[in-house]
N, C-alpha and C positions, 0 to 999 in steps of 0.2 A: 353792656360791653365793658370789659376790663381795659386798662390802659397800658401799664408798664409791667404787668405781672408775668409776662412770658419772656421778657428780655433776658438774653443769655442762657436760656434753658435748652437742654438737649431735647430733641423730638425723636424718641426711640419707640415708644409704644403709646397708644391712646390711653391706656390705663394709668399712665403717669400724670394725666391731666383731669381736672374736675370737669363736670358737665358745663359749668359756666365758662371755663377756659376754652373748651372745645367750641362752645357757642360763639365766643369771641373770634376764633379762627374762621368759623363759617361766615359770620357777619362781615368780617374783613375781606374774605374771599369774594363774597357777593358784591361788596363795594368796589373792589378792584376789577371785578368782571364788568361792572357798569362803566367804570373809567375806560376800560379797554374797548367796550362797545361804542362809546361816544368819542373815542380818540383822544381822551384826556391823558396827558403824560402823568406818570406817577413814579418818579425817580426817587423813591424813598431810601434806596440803598446806593446812592451815587458813590462810585469809587470803591464799593465793597467787592470782595472776592470770595467765590464759592469754589472749594475743591470738591470735585465729584469723582469718587473712587468706585469704578465699576468692575467688579469681579465677574459679572455676567453681562451678556448682550442685553440691549434695551432699545425699545422704540419710543413708547409713550413717556417713560420715566426720564430718559436722557433729554428728549426734545422739550418736554415741559419744564424741566429744571433749567436747561440752558437758555431757552427763550424767556423763562420767567425772570432769571437773575438779570438778563439783559434789559428787559422791559422795566425792571426796578432801578436801572441805572448802573448795575454792577457787571461783573464778568465771571463766567464759569470756566474753570479749568477741567477739561475732560481727562481723567486719569485711568489707566488700566495697569494691572500688575506687570505686564510685559514691558511697560514703558517706565517702570519704577524699579526700585531695588528690593521689592518684596514680591518676587514672581510666583511663589507657590507656598501653600500652607504645609506646615509639618508640626506635629506634636500637639499635645493637649494644652500646652501653655500658649497656644496661638503664636508661636515663634515663626520666623521666616528664614529662608536659606541665607540671605545676605543682609537683611536689615529687619529689625523688630519693629512692630507697630509703634512702640513707645518712642523709638528713635525718629521714625518718620514723622510722627505727629508733632513732636517737640521741635522738629526742624521747620515744618511748613506752617505751623500755627502763627508764627510771627510774620508770615507773608500774606495772610488773609484773614477771613472773618468767620468762616463756617466750613465744616467738612461734612459731606454727605456720602454714605456708603451703601452699596447694593451687593449683597452676597448671599447666595442660596444654592440649593440643588447640588449638581455634580461637583462643583468646586469645593464643597465641604463634605463630599461623600454621602450626601443626603442624611448626614447626622443631624438630628432634629434641631438642636439648640446651638450648633457650632457657629452658624452665621451670626446669630444674635450675640454670642459671646465675643466674636470678632468685633462687632459694632460697639459693644460695651467696652472692649479694650481700647478702641479709638477714643471713646468718651472719657475713659479713666485718665488718659494722659493729656487730653486737650483742655485748654482753658478757654477755648472758643466753642460755640455750640456744635453738636453733631446731630445729623439727621439720618434716620433710617429710611433708605430708599427701597427696602424690602429684604427680609430674611425668610427662612422657612416658616416661621411662626407668625410674624407680624408684617402687615403692609399698611402702616398708618396713613400714609399720604393717599392711598387709594380709598381708605375709609372716609377721609375728609371729602374727597371727590364724590363718593357715593352719597354721603349725607347732604352735601350741597345740592345734588341732583334731586333727591327726594324732597328737600325743602322747597326747591323751585316749583315742583309739581304739586305737592300736597300741603305746603306750609310747615311751620315749625313744630306742630303738634301732630304726632302720628297715632295718638290714642284712638283705638277702634279701627285702625288700618292693619291689614294682614300682610306680612312680608314673608313670602315663601323663599327659603334659601335651600337649594337642592344640589346634591351630587349628580353629575351626569356622566355618561360614558365618553371615553376617549381612548384611542389606541396608544396614546402616549401614557407612560407611567411616571411622568416627571412634572406634574403640575402641583405646586405647593398649596398647602391648606390655608396659608396666610390671608388671602382675600376673603374667604368664608368667615374666618375669625373676626376680622375687622368690620365686615358688612353687618354681621349680627350684633357686634358690640355697639356700633353707632346706632343701629336700629333700636337697641334696648334703651339708649339714652333718651329717645324721643317717644317712648311709650308704645311702640308697635307691638302687635301680636305676632311673634316670630315663630315660624314652623320650619324646623330643619328636617328635610327629607333625604334619606340615604338608605342604601341597602344595609341589611343588618350587620354586615362585616365592617362597615365604615363607622367612623366616629370623629369627633373633634377633640381637641385638648380638654381634658376634664377640668383643669383649673380655669381655663378661659370660659368653658361652658358654665361653670358656677358663677363667674363674674357676669356673664350675659344674663343669666337667670335672675341674679340679685338685682342688677340694674333695671331689668324689665319690670320687676315687681315694685321697685322704688318709684319708677316713673309711670306707673299705671298701665303697663303692658303685660305680656306673658311670653313664656318660652316653652315650646314642646317639641318632641321628636317623633317622627313617623317613618315607617319603611314603605309608605305609599306616596309616590310622586303625585298621583292624582289628588289625594286628600290634601296635600300641601297647596296645590294650585287652586283648589276649589274656593271661589269667592275671594281670591287674593287681589291685593292692590299692586303688589310688586312681586315679580318672579325673578329671583337672582339664581341662575342655574348654570353651573360649570363643574368641570372635573376637579378632583383633588386626589392626592396620593392616599394610600391606606397606611395609616400610622403604624399599625401592628406588623407591617412587613418592612419596616425601615429601622435603622439604628435610632435609639438604643435598645428597642425591643428585640430586634434581630442584630446579629453581629455585622452583617453586610446587607445592603439593599437586595430584597428578593424580587427582582424585576420580572422574572418569568412567572412566578406565582401571582404577582400583581396583575400581569397581563391576562392570565387565566381567570382570575377573579373578576376583572373588569369585563371580560368576555361574556360572563354570565348575565350581565346587565346592559347589553347593547341597546335594549329598547328604552333605556333611560335617556331620553333626548327631549329638550324643550322644543316641542313641535306645535303645530297649529291646534291639534286635538287637545293638548294639555292647556295651551294658552286660552282656548275657548272656555275652559272651566273657570278661569279667573273672571274678574269683573270686566265689563265692556271697556272700562277706562284703564285697565291694567297696563303696566309697562314691564318690559323685559330688560334686565340689567346684567352686565358681565364686565369684568375688569379688562378683558382683552389681553392678548390675542385669543381668539376662540377657534375651535375645530368645527368648521361647518359640516353639517350633516352627521356629526357625532355628538358634540355637546348641544348644539342648537341647529335647527333647520334654517336654511337661507330664507324661507318664507317668513319666519319669525324675526330673524335678524334684520332683514331688509324691509319688512312690512310695518304695519302700524305699531306693533308692540315695541320693536327696537327703535323706531324713529322717534318715539315719544320721550325716550330717556337715554338711550345707549350712547349716542354721540355727544349729548350734553354732559353725561358722566365722564366721557373721555376728555372733553375740553376742560372740564373742571379740574383735571389734574394740574393744568397750568395755573388757574386762578387760586385754587386751594393751596398749592405749594408757594405761590407768591405771598399769600397771607402768612403762611408758616415762616417763611424767610423774613418778611417785613417785621413780624412780631418778635422773633427771637434774635435777629441780627442787628437791630438798631442799637 
């Protein structure tokens, strides 16, 4: 475990951190989870302030951050654009109608200790990298740490929670373990690809054999795919792609199955989001659901994982979600958002 290496760092993508640094976050998160379980106070950030800027609605992210900073002895300020002077995006330079990010950040950074930002989807017109650029703009002007609470490309806090859950079930070494990460059907065309990216990336760091299953029209970001493949090879695992959901599930230890958008029907590939075309495309693959039949192809000890919220009877059947597959990991994964984020805050904000 490292000691002071993460202090003052931004937490924007997992790729900004070494494997050793990510292991430090995981170990810290598990230690804080044990403290929480035993009722041991851990006010490591007594008197510290976290500004939480939410451009999008949130359940797990808001509650885990707000509860987490409180349990660490600090306070979380819940912010929305409508309650600030930056109510709407405009322009490629991520300027705002009444106040620029640079002005807001330089004003509030002297009042607190960290800024966390969640921005994706409709509020950035589904433009692939615009949310990330907004978060990077916050980080550019801040001399306090900035945390990415999710954009269209990355969901690093979810990746930490995913890795914590797998470690609790299988231990720190996933070599020889198969992780099936699949696209599934949803009648929504607005689910980001970020959770798939980070689930596969963290799996690559622990040597898992990752199989990404998707219809032939779907893909992940090629740059991130290359990073996943490279890390898998370095750490004794593998990465492969299939258009067979069943082949991915066969003998799997983990099935992480959820919907994501079609990148080729969104900006910058398309001038505007092609929602009708995406709905038609998704409709061709209504049978891509994580159901009992597919989960029975996996190992008897297999677990089902999903970042949530999920579309029941579309992405996943209730029998899987509420049965043995979901109960073994899904709710632990959700709870770990709290403990993983507490670790991130404790390590970068001290």
